[in-house]
C-alpha positions, 0 to 999 in steps of 0.5 A: 337304657335303650329308648323306650320305642327300641322295643316297638322297632324290633316286634315290628321287624320281628313280626311284621317283616313283609311291611318293615322296611325299617324307614320311617316308622310313626308311633302314636302315644295316647298317654302324651298326645304325641307322634314320633316319626322314627328314622335310622332308628331314632326319633326324628320328629315329634308332633303334637296330636288329638286322638278320641275324645271317647278314648281307647277302642276298636269296636265300629261305632264306638269313635274310640282309637284303635290300637295297634300295628297299622300300614298307611294304606293310601294317601288324599289330598296332595297339593291341596292347600291348608285347610281344604275340607274332605268328604269321603276322600274327596276334596269339597274345594272348600277351605275351612277357617282353622280355630286356634282356641280350645273350642269345638267346631260345628263342622269337625272337618277332616281338612287338609291331607288325610293318610288312611290307616290299615289295621294288621292284626287280627282280632286287633285292628283287623277283622269283622266290626274291630277293622280300622280300614273299614272304620276310616280311621284316618291320620287327617288335619283339623279345623279345630287345632286349638284342640290338638294336645288333648283328646278331642277326635271321633277316633283318628288321629289329628294334627295341626294342618301344617304338620300334617302336610309334613307327615304326608310328604315324609310317610309313604303309603306301606309306612307303618303306624303303631298306636299305643297307649303307653310304652 
């Protein structure tokens, strides 16, 4: 039996040949609150994540995590210290204290690195009122590391700061990211 992600890779290769370069590909599994980094057809690494506490959805203003095929449009934060706070993708020069117990913070900061996602599927995550890029859907670090592993974000995919640094270094702009609710 082939691994659960093989149909995902086959779909990317057939439906998105202009973007599919095979290595790496990231698959976000909302049901597991995990991000899988796939290289050469094998899971190279898996990371605990946090998707939206409001559930799955693509509507602008819903604060939900969108499904479907995305690509990394642009990256921000290269070389910034762990915990650096970003606003509108700009380094504020401030470093947030990282909370490792499962509680919400008043700041709910975007920290350390940002990988800005662009939806590639018309009517799913691209287009008026549902556009992941216009909704500012990111993979990013958080000051609320104690909530990683459970839905807690406002629509983005959160990671621990150490993990998002590693992912940032591994995934170039243009890398495909599939967000799915289950296999």
